[in-house]
Backbone of each chain as ProteinMPNN parsed JSONL, in Angstrom:
{"seq_chain_A": "MMQITVAGVKKEIKDNTTIAELIVSENVETPEYVTVTVNDEFIASDKVSSTVLKEGDTVEFLYFMGGGR", "coords_chain_A": {"N_chain_A": [[0.869, -1.242, 0.083], [0.564, 2.407, -0.54], [0.716, 5.873, 0.047], [-1.13, 8.924, -1.071], [-2.234, 12.048, -1.967], [-5.576, 12.874, -2.513], [-7.639, 15.147, -4.241], [-7.038, 16.867, -2.058], [-7.048, 15.435, -0.008], [-5.453, 13.046, 2.059], [-4.97, 9.627, 1.22], [-4.849, 5.856, 1.403], [-3.643, 3.762, -1.104], [-3.552, 1.065, -3.155], [-0.311, -0.592, -4.307], [1.123, 0.203, -7.382], [-1.228, 1.431, -8.719], [-2.872, 2.497, -11.324], [-3.737, 6.105, -12.794], [-6.312, 5.468, -14.188], [-7.518, 3.448, -12.773], [-7.956, 4.772, -10.573], [-9.524, 6.799, -10.772], [-12.076, 4.956, -11.005], [-12.133, 4.17, -8.612], [-12.5, 6.377, -7.031], [-14.871, 6.822, -7.954], [-15.418, 9.137, -10.072], [-17.205, 11.258, -11.345], [-18.363, 11.232, -14.861], [-16.134, 10.848, -16.478], [-14.638, 11.551, -18.536], [-14.809, 14.161, -19.125], [-13.156, 15.09, -17.254], [-9.858, 16.525, -16.218], [-6.821, 15.401, -15.204], [-4.808, 16.087, -12.827], [-1.102, 15.54, -11.679], [1.049, 15.889, -9.108], [1.038, 18.763, -10.151], [1.46, 18.548, -12.65], [-0.297, 18.196, -15.789], [-2.22, 15.649, -17.242], [-2.01, 13.845, -20.316], [-4.901, 12.775, -21.753], [-4.612, 10.12, -22.984], [-2.489, 9.049, -21.693], [-3.551, 8.394, -19.177], [-4.174, 5.513, -18.547], [-2.03, 4.45, -18.716], [-0.389, 5.781, -16.679], [1.233, 5.072, -13.945], [0.653, 5.42, -10.543], [2.471, 7.008, -7.62], [4.048, 6.558, -4.771], [3.38, 9.013, -2.337], [2.213, 11.011, -4.259], [0.627, 13.768, -5.567], [-2.62, 14.335, -6.335], [-5.329, 15.608, -8.645], [-8.6, 16.085, -9.579], [-9.953, 17.901, -12.373], [-12.757, 19.315, -13.166], [-14.35, 19.663, -16.516], [-15.357, 22.993, -16.931], [-17.994, 24.843, -18.109], [-20.25, 26.393, -19.895], [-23.327, 28.587, -21.288], [-25.104, 31.133, -22.151]], "CA_chain_A": [[0.02, 0.081, 0.102], [0.919, 3.604, -0.513], [-0.314, 6.849, 0.376], [-1.22, 9.528, -1.898], [-3.117, 12.921, -1.755], [-6.459, 13.14, -3.723], [-8.493, 16.231, -3.892], [-6.733, 17.356, -0.764], [-7.365, 14.155, 0.99], [-4.548, 11.75, 1.885], [-5.559, 8.07, 1.111], [-3.903, 5.015, 1.305], [-4.111, 2.738, -2.027], [-2.745, -0.141, -3.562], [0.86, -0.159, -5.163], [0.957, 0.079, -9.07], [-2.73, 1.484, -9.224], [-3.293, 3.538, -12.182], [-4.835, 6.614, -12.921], [-7.652, 5.275, -14.707], [-8.251, 2.949, -11.363], [-8.197, 5.82, -9.347], [-10.622, 7.489, -11.203], [-13.082, 4.387, -11.034], [-12.245, 4.084, -7.304], [-12.864, 7.384, -6.416], [-16.303, 7.426, -8.444], [-15.494, 10.142, -10.389], [-18.568, 11.503, -12.274], [-18.192, 11.754, -16.287], [-14.442, 10.801, -16.551], [-14.184, 11.89, -20.018], [-14.89, 15.443, -19.097], [-12.284, 15.389, -16.241], [-8.61, 16.832, -16.611], [-6.311, 14.786, -14.025], [-3.378, 16.307, -12.73], [-0.301, 14.997, -10.813], [2.267, 16.7, -8.766], [1.08, 20.01, -10.741], [1.528, 18.368, -13.899], [-1.24, 17.747, -16.478], [-1.881, 14.374, -17.682], [-3.019, 13.761, -21.417], [-5.923, 11.732, -21.494], [-4.16, 9.056, -23.57], [-1.773, 8.578, -20.594], [-4.492, 8.271, -18.143], [-4.442, 4.377, -18.399], [-0.706, 3.6, -18.297], [0.364, 6.48, -15.563], [1.075, 4.174, -12.51], [0.964, 6.594, -9.362], [3.749, 6.53, -7.075], [3.958, 7.091, -2.812], [3.3, 10.631, -2.026], [1.762, 11.907, -5.315], [-0.78, 14.752, -5.141], [-3.832, 14.138, -7.583], [-6.419, 16.643, -8.513], [-9.423, 16.137, -10.793], [-10.577, 19.221, -12.633], [-14.044, 19.176, -14.23], [-14.543, 20.727, -17.545], [-16.619, 24.119, -16.597], [-18.509, 25.95, -18.961], [-21.902, 26.71, -20.298], [-23.751, 29.55, -21.855], [-26.758, 31.99, -22.148]], "C_chain_A": [[1.001, 1.132, 0.143], [0.275, 4.538, -0.285], [-0.179, 7.798, -0.533], [-2.041, 10.717, -1.585], [-4.322, 13.0, -3.094], [-7.724, 14.082, -3.605], [-8.372, 16.628, -2.527], [-6.866, 16.361, 0.514], [-6.148, 13.061, 0.984], [-5.533, 10.552, 2.13], [-4.517, 7.17, 0.962], [-4.673, 3.957, -0.181], [-3.041, 1.75, -2.356], [-1.323, -0.034, -4.514], [0.077, -0.524, -6.711], [-0.284, 0.539, -9.401], [-2.302, 2.932, -10.414], [-4.013, 4.852, -12.24], [-6.147, 6.481, -13.327], [-8.298, 4.129, -13.487], [-8.328, 3.888, -10.56], [-9.298, 6.51, -9.783], [-12.054, 6.678, -10.929], [-13.006, 4.323, -9.489], [-12.719, 4.958, -6.532], [-14.265, 7.965, -6.997], [-16.296, 8.693, -9.221], [-16.561, 10.565, -11.425], [-17.954, 11.819, -13.789], [-16.821, 11.891, -16.454], [-14.02, 11.69, -17.63], [-14.313, 13.252, -20.211], [-13.864, 16.039, -17.944], [-10.594, 15.377, -16.626], [-8.126, 16.129, -15.302], [-4.906, 15.48, -14.252], [-2.514, 15.671, -11.457], [1.031, 15.732, -10.528], [2.403, 18.049, -9.949], [1.295, 19.556, -12.174], [-0.03, 17.571, -14.622], [-1.135, 16.516, -17.344], [-2.757, 14.257, -19.115], [-3.95, 12.653, -21.143], [-5.539, 10.166, -22.046], [-3.113, 8.458, -22.573], [-2.695, 7.991, -19.188], [-4.184, 6.519, -17.454], [-3.131, 3.773, -18.107], [-0.062, 4.598, -17.265], [-0.051, 5.647, -14.573], [1.417, 5.418, -11.282], [1.906, 5.891, -8.22], [3.589, 7.216, -5.302], [4.394, 8.673, -2.824], [2.844, 11.367, -3.167], [0.39, 12.788, -5.091], [-1.396, 14.72, -6.476], [-4.988, 15.111, -7.574], [-7.568, 16.288, -9.717], [-10.181, 17.322, -11.225], [-11.841, 18.816, -13.611], [-13.958, 20.372, -14.988], [-15.543, 21.877, -16.931], [-16.813, 24.928, -17.774], [-19.784, 25.944, -19.324], [-22.107, 27.672, -21.36], [-25.289, 30.063, -22.078], [-27.602, 31.608, -21.396]], "O_chain_A": [[2.092, 0.981, 0.693], [-0.939, 4.342, -0.341], [0.938, 7.772, -1.05], [-2.807, 10.398, -0.676], [-4.058, 13.14, -4.288], [-8.703, 13.763, -2.93], [-9.369, 16.752, -1.815], [-6.78, 16.612, 1.716], [-5.941, 12.326, 0.019], [-6.498, 10.466, 2.889], [-3.426, 7.496, 0.495], [-5.836, 3.559, -0.254], [-1.904, 1.69, -1.887], [-1.397, 0.702, -5.499], [-0.934, -1.14, -7.047], [-0.661, 0.106, -10.489], [-1.646, 3.96, -10.245], [-5.095, 4.784, -11.656], [-7.046, 7.222, -12.928], [-9.519, 4.026, -13.368], [-9.014, 3.61, -9.576], [-10.099, 6.815, -8.9], [-13.071, 7.325, -10.677], [-14.135, 4.467, -9.021], [-13.297, 4.668, -5.484], [-14.748, 9.068, -6.742], [-17.275, 9.409, -9.01], [-16.553, 9.911, -12.467], [-17.061, 12.663, -13.861], [-16.324, 13.011, -16.57], [-13.088, 12.487, -17.52], [-14.005, 13.707, -21.312], [-13.762, 17.249, -17.741], [-10.086, 14.424, -17.217], [-8.869, 16.191, -14.323], [-4.163, 15.514, -15.233], [-3.071, 15.344, -10.409], [1.87, 16.092, -11.354], [3.455, 18.35, -10.513], [1.281, 20.505, -12.957], [-0.666, 16.653, -14.104], [-0.162, 16.318, -18.072], [-3.962, 14.508, -19.132], [-3.709, 11.735, -20.358], [-6.097, 9.169, -21.588], [-2.907, 7.252, -22.707], [-2.263, 7.182, -18.368], [-4.018, 6.278, -16.258], [-3.019, 2.772, -17.398], [1.034, 4.167, -16.908], [-1.218, 5.415, -14.26], [2.401, 6.156, -11.307], [2.057, 4.694, -7.979], [3.029, 8.253, -4.948], [5.407, 9.26, -3.204], [3.11, 12.565, -3.079], [-0.643, 12.427, -4.526], [-0.826, 15.014, -7.527], [-5.554, 15.382, -6.515], [-7.127, 16.271, -10.866], [-11.047, 17.759, -10.467], [-11.779, 18.111, -14.618], [-13.691, 21.524, -14.649], [-16.586, 21.459, -16.429], [-15.932, 25.582, -18.332], [-20.422, 25.104, -18.69], [-21.302, 27.732, -22.289], [-26.332, 29.412, -22.141], [-28.704, 32.158, -21.374]]}, "seq_chain_B": "MITIQRADYEKMLRHAESCLPNEACGLIAGTVQDDVREIRAVYLLTNTDQSREHFTLDPKEQFAAIKDMRAKGLTPLGNWHSHPESPSRPSEEDQRLAFDSKASYLILSLMERDRPVLHAFRITGSEPKTVEKEPLVIEG", "coords_chain_B": {"N_chain_B": [[-27.969, 25.286, 1.846], [-26.284, 28.148, 0.651], [-23.945, 30.539, 1.631], [-22.793, 33.738, 0.892], [-20.074, 36.502, 1.219], [-20.724, 39.928, 1.07], [-18.808, 41.594, 0.08], [-17.349, 39.67, -1.52], [-19.264, 39.216, -2.979], [-20.006, 41.716, -4.5], [-17.221, 42.0, -5.416], [-17.294, 39.68, -7.435], [-19.751, 41.04, -8.934], [-18.518, 43.46, -9.769], [-16.253, 42.478, -11.413], [-17.627, 41.136, -13.532], [-19.167, 43.114, -14.781], [-17.117, 44.337, -15.656], [-16.531, 42.836, -17.554], [-18.143, 42.909, -19.512], [-19.339, 43.257, -22.914], [-19.185, 40.449, -22.971], [-19.519, 37.081, -21.298], [-18.592, 36.631, -17.763], [-16.599, 34.759, -15.848], [-15.916, 32.037, -13.13], [-14.495, 30.42, -10.334], [-15.641, 29.379, -6.941], [-14.92, 29.206, -3.174], [-14.825, 27.72, -0.176], [-15.973, 26.756, 2.591], [-17.97, 23.744, 4.392], [-20.515, 22.874, 6.487], [-22.337, 20.866, 7.976], [-25.328, 21.516, 6.239], [-24.725, 23.799, 5.547], [-23.156, 25.636, 3.158], [-20.199, 28.033, 2.808], [-19.096, 30.761, 1.243], [-15.837, 31.382, 1.261], [-13.923, 32.319, -0.591], [-13.635, 34.263, -3.703], [-13.073, 33.248, -7.199], [-11.531, 35.084, -9.582], [-11.544, 34.174, -13.315], [-10.537, 33.752, -16.624], [-12.276, 33.811, -19.083], [-12.337, 31.816, -21.676], [-13.767, 31.384, -24.13], [-14.591, 34.087, -24.588], [-16.954, 35.579, -25.201], [-20.411, 36.592, -25.533], [-22.174, 34.855, -24.985], [-21.384, 32.524, -24.458], [-19.091, 30.444, -21.954], [-15.78, 29.3, -20.729], [-13.681, 27.979, -18.686], [-10.479, 28.731, -18.209], [-8.6, 25.796, -18.082], [-5.605, 25.696, -16.829], [-5.862, 28.105, -15.14], [-7.987, 27.29, -13.741], [-6.648, 25.21, -12.436], [-4.477, 26.525, -11.093], [-5.984, 28.006, -9.133], [-7.344, 25.942, -7.729], [-5.26, 24.796, -6.62], [-4.481, 27.183, -5.023], [-6.627, 27.269, -3.036], [-6.332, 24.881, -1.765], [-3.94, 25.213, -0.187], [-5.189, 27.272, 1.224], [-6.48, 26.151, 3.002], [-9.163, 25.568, 2.221], [-12.377, 24.511, 0.46], [-13.354, 23.476, -2.495], [-16.138, 25.045, -3.964], [-17.85, 25.262, -6.436], [-18.797, 26.706, -9.359], [-18.926, 30.179, -10.761], [-21.014, 32.145, -12.886], [-21.632, 34.694, -15.238], [-24.588, 36.064, -16.945], [-24.897, 38.052, -19.147], [-27.075, 39.095, -20.861], [-29.437, 37.844, -20.095], [-31.806, 36.017, -17.896], [-31.075, 35.062, -14.559], [-30.675, 31.947, -14.578], [-30.263, 28.281, -15.113], [-29.375, 27.593, -18.669], [-29.972, 25.584, -21.244], [-27.617, 24.93, -22.428], [-25.873, 25.269, -20.168], [-26.916, 23.261, -18.241], [-26.442, 21.115, -19.727], [-23.417, 21.073, -19.432], [-22.771, 20.872, -17.219], [-21.054, 19.047, -15.02], [-20.2, 18.257, -12.463], [-21.92, 16.977, -9.832], [-21.453, 17.658, -6.965], [-21.039, 20.226, -6.972], [-22.209, 23.693, -6.624], [-23.517, 25.938, -8.747], [-23.37, 29.147, -9.427], [-25.286, 31.921, -10.791], [-24.917, 35.064, -12.543], [-26.93, 37.586, -13.215], [-27.125, 39.871, -15.112], [-29.042, 41.049, -16.698], [-30.831, 43.211, -16.384], [-29.499, 46.104, -16.052], [-29.395, 47.911, -13.909], [-30.462, 46.203, -11.738], [-28.787, 43.798, -10.97], [-29.084, 40.156, -10.662], [-28.4, 37.487, -8.628], [-28.292, 33.992, -8.227], [-27.902, 30.503, -6.894], [-27.293, 27.364, -7.958], [-27.813, 23.972, -7.77], [-27.168, 21.004, -10.005], [-27.666, 17.813, -10.778], [-27.787, 14.128, -12.009], [-28.137, 12.438, -14.888], [-28.762, 13.124, -18.513], [-32.492, 13.864, -18.703], [-31.247, 16.349, -16.705], [-31.433, 17.192, -13.093], [-32.373, 19.938, -11.83], [-31.618, 22.119, -9.274], [-32.732, 24.951, -7.281], [-30.672, 26.559, -5.053], [-30.985, 28.03, -1.69], [-29.543, 30.95, -1.192], [-27.538, 33.263, 0.453], [-26.756, 36.584, 0.862], [-24.355, 37.867, 2.809], [-23.71, 40.404, 5.553]], "CA_chain_B": [[-27.941, 26.924, 1.932], [-24.991, 28.7, 0.556], [-23.706, 32.215, 1.938], [-21.566, 34.775, 0.248], [-19.912, 37.85, 1.744], [-21.221, 41.065, 0.466], [-17.733, 42.053, -0.406], [-17.173, 38.743, -2.396], [-20.549, 39.503, -4.067], [-19.394, 42.828, -5.132], [-15.956, 41.521, -6.366], [-17.714, 39.312, -8.561], [-20.332, 41.832, -9.932], [-17.278, 44.444, -10.563], [-15.519, 41.606, -12.712], [-18.606, 40.818, -14.424], [-19.58, 44.34, -15.391], [-15.854, 44.852, -16.737], [-16.161, 41.935, -19.02], [-19.184, 43.232, -20.582], [-20.381, 42.227, -23.323], [-18.844, 38.979, -22.579], [-19.78, 36.472, -19.897], [-17.762, 36.535, -17.125], [-16.6, 33.299, -14.956], [-14.618, 31.847, -12.1], [-14.698, 29.738, -9.151], [-15.922, 29.579, -5.697], [-14.341, 27.923, -2.551], [-14.909, 28.092, 1.4], [-16.128, 25.603, 3.867], [-18.999, 23.046, 4.452], [-20.707, 22.191, 7.468], [-23.779, 20.199, 7.935], [-26.06, 21.811, 4.835], [-24.594, 25.199, 4.99], [-21.888, 25.921, 2.101], [-20.037, 29.195, 3.344], [-18.073, 31.083, 0.224], [-15.058, 32.449, 1.718], [-13.346, 33.089, -1.337], [-14.462, 34.071, -5.02], [-11.911, 33.486, -7.807], [-11.983, 35.529, -11.243], [-11.014, 33.385, -14.094], [-10.841, 34.197, -17.816], [-13.414, 33.039, -20.125], [-11.37, 31.681, -22.788], [-14.485, 31.511, -25.063], [-14.437, 35.394, -24.795], [-18.178, 35.459, -25.87], [-21.224, 37.001, -24.956], [-23.187, 33.606, -25.009], [-20.495, 31.18, -23.879], [-17.833, 30.494, -21.233], [-15.131, 27.812, -20.468], [-12.912, 28.187, -17.959], [-9.084, 28.183, -18.607], [-8.146, 24.764, -16.846], [-4.526, 26.101, -16.1], [-6.235, 28.836, -13.947], [-8.477, 26.725, -13.048], [-5.895, 24.457, -11.62], [-4.005, 27.484, -10.221], [-7.15, 28.205, -8.173], [-7.608, 24.983, -6.819], [-4.147, 24.92, -5.614], [-4.734, 28.282, -3.791], [-7.701, 26.949, -2.27], [-5.804, 23.665, -1.115], [-2.93, 26.045, 0.342], [-6.025, 28.162, 2.64], [-7.38, 25.214, 3.38], [-10.914, 25.861, 1.682], [-12.909, 23.515, -0.431], [-13.807, 24.127, -3.9], [-17.463, 24.792, -3.708], [-18.429, 25.09, -7.43], [-18.245, 27.891, -10.024], [-19.84, 31.027, -11.27], [-20.636, 33.003, -14.266], [-22.362, 35.79, -15.393], [-25.457, 36.139, -18.026], [-25.293, 39.534, -19.727], [-28.453, 39.286, -21.589], [-30.403, 36.44, -19.96], [-31.824, 35.604, -16.158], [-30.411, 33.992, -13.66], [-31.005, 30.335, -14.354], [-29.054, 27.521, -15.947], [-29.618, 27.496, -19.714], [-29.77, 24.367, -21.415], [-26.065, 24.754, -22.096], [-25.328, 25.322, -18.674], [-27.377, 22.052, -17.745], [-25.469, 20.035, -20.421], [-22.323, 20.908, -19.377], [-22.8, 20.59, -15.755], [-20.767, 17.61, -14.941], [-19.942, 17.773, -11.14], [-22.885, 16.96, -9.069], [-21.35, 18.225, -5.805], [-20.687, 21.854, -7.319], [-22.978, 24.997, -6.827], [-23.327, 26.626, -9.979], [-23.903, 30.65, -9.401], [-25.429, 32.726, -12.087], [-25.018, 36.341, -11.907], [-27.649, 37.968, -14.052], [-27.05, 41.351, -15.528], [-29.894, 41.538, -17.672], [-31.456, 44.622, -15.794], [-27.941, 46.43, -15.325], [-28.984, 48.349, -12.4], [-30.714, 45.101, -10.843], [-28.101, 42.348, -10.922], [-29.722, 39.041, -9.742], [-27.226, 36.192, -8.118], [-28.791, 32.851, -7.746], [-27.057, 29.285, -7.106], [-28.286, 26.008, -8.231], [-27.262, 22.333, -7.839], [-27.438, 20.482, -11.151], [-27.342, 16.703, -10.942], [-28.317, 13.235, -12.78], [-27.714, 12.529, -16.264], [-29.945, 13.811, -19.177], [-32.466, 15.091, -18.405], [-30.541, 16.685, -15.336], [-32.191, 17.809, -12.355], [-31.972, 21.384, -11.385], [-32.61, 22.622, -7.878], [-32.44, 26.391, -6.689], [-29.845, 26.296, -3.909], [-30.976, 29.09, -1.218], [-28.278, 31.818, -1.299], [-27.9, 34.489, 1.306], [-25.419, 37.555, 0.679], [-24.339, 38.369, 4.093], [-22.828, 41.672, 5.544]], "C_chain_B": [[-26.645, 27.091, 1.542], [-24.916, 30.315, 0.642], [-22.455, 32.561, 1.223], [-21.331, 36.073, 1.021], [-20.408, 38.841, 0.965], [-19.858, 41.734, -0.551], [-17.505, 41.197, -1.559], [-17.975, 38.955, -3.733], [-20.199, 40.65, -4.985], [-18.047, 42.72, -6.148], [-16.64, 41.315, -7.27], [-18.585, 39.985, -9.471], [-19.495, 42.821, -10.554], [-16.889, 43.752, -11.8], [-16.678, 41.257, -13.61], [-19.105, 41.916, -15.534], [-18.212, 44.801, -16.271], [-15.715, 44.147, -17.778], [-17.262, 42.086, -19.765], [-18.615, 43.705, -22.099], [-20.582, 40.987, -23.426], [-19.202, 38.446, -21.36], [-18.485, 36.406, -19.063], [-18.063, 35.301, -16.459], [-15.443, 33.389, -13.758], [-15.369, 30.878, -11.231], [-15.001, 30.164, -7.829], [-15.281, 28.68, -4.529], [-14.451, 28.419, -1.154], [-15.358, 26.858, 2.058], [-17.665, 25.172, 3.782], [-19.169, 22.476, 5.662], [-22.069, 21.92, 7.739], [-24.408, 20.445, 6.225], [-25.812, 23.131, 4.594], [-23.05, 25.135, 4.265], [-21.519, 27.426, 2.232], [-18.807, 29.491, 2.207], [-17.102, 31.693, 1.105], [-14.072, 32.867, 0.795], [-13.598, 33.007, -3.144], [-13.235, 34.098, -6.057], [-12.166, 34.085, -9.106], [-11.114, 35.07, -12.232], [-11.21, 33.967, -15.509], [-11.712, 33.386, -18.564], [-12.8, 32.815, -21.172], [-12.103, 31.77, -24.16], [-14.67, 33.342, -25.691], [-15.565, 35.836, -25.475], [-19.248, 35.996, -24.899], [-22.453, 35.832, -24.583], [-22.698, 32.235, -24.577], [-19.62, 31.744, -22.961], [-17.368, 29.103, -20.97], [-14.121, 28.541, -19.554], [-11.522, 27.837, -18.228], [-8.698, 26.967, -17.575], [-6.637, 25.0, -16.4], [-5.006, 27.183, -15.083], [-6.932, 28.346, -13.07], [-7.687, 25.83, -11.836], [-4.908, 25.437, -10.595], [-5.002, 27.806, -9.061], [-7.448, 27.188, -6.985], [-6.359, 24.894, -6.063], [-3.854, 25.78, -4.704], [-5.713, 27.914, -2.898], [-6.836, 25.711, -1.639], [-5.021, 24.327, 0.066], [-3.713, 26.754, 1.665], [-6.497, 27.25, 3.237], [-9.042, 25.331, 3.338], [-11.253, 24.591, 0.457], [-13.499, 23.82, -1.383], [-15.235, 23.753, -3.662], [-18.27, 24.907, -5.262], [-17.874, 26.581, -8.183], [-19.466, 28.964, -10.121], [-20.034, 31.59, -12.511], [-21.576, 33.918, -14.434], [-23.335, 35.752, -16.913], [-25.788, 37.422, -18.487], [-26.494, 39.909, -20.36], [-29.491, 38.506, -21.342], [-30.58, 36.547, -18.333], [-31.066, 34.706, -16.068], [-31.027, 32.66, -13.206], [-30.213, 29.574, -15.313], [-29.873, 27.464, -17.284], [-29.325, 25.934, -19.895], [-28.451, 23.801, -21.752], [-25.447, 24.27, -21.069], [-25.788, 23.803, -17.97], [-26.258, 20.95, -18.381], [-24.033, 19.646, -19.997], [-21.599, 21.046, -17.689], [-22.473, 19.339, -15.238], [-20.28, 17.113, -13.287], [-21.309, 18.213, -10.319], [-22.834, 17.577, -7.434], [-21.163, 19.791, -5.933], [-21.931, 22.456, -7.068], [-22.587, 25.909, -8.067], [-24.284, 28.06, -9.457], [-24.01, 31.168, -10.511], [-25.689, 33.77, -11.789], [-25.794, 36.92, -13.297], [-27.495, 39.677, -14.15], [-27.853, 42.171, -16.661], [-30.747, 43.054, -17.504], [-30.022, 45.139, -15.067], [-28.14, 46.98, -13.822], [-29.63, 47.527, -11.417], [-30.241, 43.762, -10.696], [-28.954, 41.189, -9.825], [-28.348, 37.898, -9.601], [-28.275, 35.369, -7.463], [-27.69, 31.63, -7.996], [-28.262, 28.096, -7.282], [-27.563, 24.656, -8.073], [-27.685, 21.53, -9.021], [-26.914, 18.834, -11.009], [-27.964, 15.522, -11.71], [-27.628, 13.646, -14.113], [-29.107, 13.002, -17.061], [-31.244, 13.2, -18.889], [-32.181, 15.44, -16.836], [-31.769, 17.338, -14.575], [-31.777, 19.14, -11.615], [-32.927, 21.983, -10.237], [-32.151, 23.954, -7.58], [-31.884, 26.246, -5.029], [-30.119, 27.868, -2.862], [-29.802, 29.754, -0.85], [-28.327, 32.932, -0.706], [-26.654, 35.457, 1.043], [-25.529, 38.073, 2.232], [-23.469, 39.916, 4.053], [-23.244, 42.896, 4.86]], "O_chain_B": [[-25.797, 26.311, 1.976], [-25.565, 31.13, -0.013], [-21.433, 31.904, 1.027], [-22.301, 36.7, 1.446], [-20.548, 38.415, -0.181], [-19.989, 42.233, -1.668], [-17.436, 41.769, -2.646], [-17.659, 38.919, -4.922], [-20.123, 40.459, -6.199], [-17.899, 43.197, -7.273], [-16.891, 42.213, -8.074], [-18.449, 39.761, -10.673], [-19.65, 43.085, -11.746], [-17.072, 44.178, -12.941], [-16.264, 41.084, -14.756], [-19.358, 41.724, -16.723], [-18.243, 45.46, -17.31], [-15.055, 44.458, -18.769], [-17.377, 41.353, -20.748], [-17.616, 44.397, -22.295], [-21.597, 40.39, -23.786], [-19.235, 39.17, -20.365], [-17.41, 36.153, -19.607], [-19.17, 34.771, -16.368], [-14.567, 34.211, -13.49], [-16.558, 30.581, -11.344], [-14.654, 31.3, -7.507], [-15.085, 27.493, -4.789], [-14.15, 29.598, -0.968], [-14.708, 25.859, 1.751], [-18.518, 25.905, 3.282], [-18.328, 21.692, 6.102], [-22.901, 22.827, 7.707], [-24.069, 19.777, 5.248], [-26.399, 23.74, 3.699], [-22.035, 24.668, 4.781], [-22.381, 28.207, 1.829], [-17.798, 28.789, 2.142], [-17.545, 32.62, 1.783], [-13.295, 33.74, 1.182], [-13.717, 31.949, -3.762], [-12.366, 34.938, -5.826], [-13.064, 33.573, -9.776], [-9.943, 35.446, -12.174], [-12.152, 34.756, -15.583], [-11.665, 32.159, -18.478], [-12.638, 33.845, -21.825], [-11.501, 32.098, -25.182], [-14.825, 33.709, -26.856], [-15.313, 36.548, -26.447], [-19.104, 35.915, -23.679], [-23.479, 36.091, -23.955], [-23.325, 31.191, -24.397], [-19.3, 32.931, -22.898], [-18.043, 28.074, -20.947], [-13.822, 29.711, -19.792], [-11.294, 26.655, -18.487], [-8.518, 27.194, -16.379], [-6.398, 24.348, -15.383], [-4.408, 27.094, -14.011], [-6.837, 28.621, -11.874], [-8.017, 25.774, -10.651], [-4.649, 25.079, -9.446], [-4.5, 27.807, -7.937], [-7.692, 27.411, -5.799], [-6.432, 24.919, -4.834], [-3.168, 25.513, -3.717], [-5.539, 28.379, -1.772], [-6.833, 25.974, -0.437], [-5.365, 24.062, 1.218], [-3.216, 26.852, 2.787], [-7.089, 27.586, 4.263], [-9.868, 25.2, 4.242], [-10.433, 23.967, -0.215], [-14.405, 24.624, -1.166], [-15.624, 22.643, -3.298], [-19.456, 24.584, -5.197], [-16.958, 27.319, -7.818], [-20.617, 28.774, -9.727], [-19.084, 31.496, -13.288], [-22.479, 33.892, -13.598], [-22.758, 35.412, -17.946], [-26.899, 37.898, -18.251], [-26.866, 41.083, -20.348], [-30.414, 38.384, -22.146], [-29.723, 37.039, -17.6], [-30.535, 33.891, -16.822], [-31.58, 32.303, -12.166], [-29.57, 30.116, -16.212], [-31.082, 27.287, -17.132], [-28.716, 25.2, -19.117], [-28.096, 22.644, -21.53], [-24.735, 23.274, -20.943], [-24.998, 23.257, -17.2], [-25.489, 20.206, -17.771], [-23.501, 18.538, -20.072], [-20.47, 21.227, -17.233], [-23.361, 18.526, -14.981], [-20.056, 15.951, -12.947], [-21.713, 19.365, -10.161], [-23.835, 17.891, -6.79], [-21.156, 20.493, -4.922], [-22.892, 21.721, -7.297], [-21.502, 26.462, -8.244], [-25.484, 28.071, -9.187], [-23.104, 31.063, -11.338], [-26.535, 33.948, -10.913], [-25.27, 36.702, -14.389], [-27.768, 40.485, -13.263], [-27.636, 43.228, -17.254], [-31.155, 43.774, -18.414], [-29.552, 44.786, -13.985], [-27.447, 46.712, -12.84], [-29.519, 47.891, -10.246], [-30.928, 42.784, -10.399], [-29.302, 41.332, -8.653], [-27.52, 37.656, -10.478], [-28.978, 35.715, -6.514], [-26.854, 31.622, -8.899], [-29.441, 27.965, -6.955], [-26.407, 24.673, -8.496], [-28.903, 21.359, -8.974], [-25.705, 18.649, -11.146], [-28.978, 15.959, -12.256], [-26.924, 14.611, -14.412], [-30.2, 13.204, -16.531], [-31.229, 11.972, -18.802], [-32.784, 14.901, -15.908], [-32.765, 17.845, -15.09], [-30.815, 19.185, -10.849], [-34.13, 22.226, -10.146], [-30.926, 24.055, -7.655], [-32.563, 25.906, -4.06], [-29.48, 28.851, -3.238], [-28.997, 29.127, -0.161], [-29.105, 33.768, -1.166], [-25.537, 34.94, 1.04], [-26.535, 38.562, 2.747], [-22.859, 40.442, 3.122], [-22.516, 43.889, 4.873]]}, "name": "protein", "num_of_chains": 2, "seq": "MMQITVAGVKKEIKDNTTIAELIVSENVETPEYVTVTVNDEFIASDKVSSTVLKEGDTVEFLYFMGGGRMITIQRADYEKMLRHAESCLPNEACGLIAGTVQDDVREIRAVYLLTNTDQSREHFTLDPKEQFAAIKDMRAKGLTPLGNWHSHPESPSRPSEEDQRLAFDSKASYLILSLMERDRPVLHAFRITGSEPKTVEKEPLVIEG"}
């Protein structure tokens, strides 16, 4: 197990967890409209499944925010 | 219920007026205790659409604001945007593009320039989405 910070909250997760797996375990709504950052870096959507999280990582989920009229 | 300090409301209003004729937008942060969400900070972000009918938050500015909230121990509460020419209610596009059911969506109408109107909404579920007006109190 390892400790990371997700949306400001420290959590224990399994070793070798990918961002895609974290999105599922965190029940992120409409993940196709969410941008992920890890340690201040924006993760390209095609890297979400292959990026493995490490001890001490800080993850944020940013929802697309827009609208109109 | 969600509360906002008058100074923060006026900061939002001044920014929205300065962005006319385009829509203005930003984020809100604060605290949550029981059913009361207290706005403690209003963030003014760039509307990357630069449009009088649409808005999109700049993801880099959005992330910088989130980092600032974390540093200050505040919780992201949602976003706000202005409607320069329409009422304070979520449009079809506002509803379609509301992806965070935990967020409060504040809409500031400048349709009547001398009578700005700010309301808060929660938008949940999938199409058709459910829109509920969230009681909003301007304090101070």
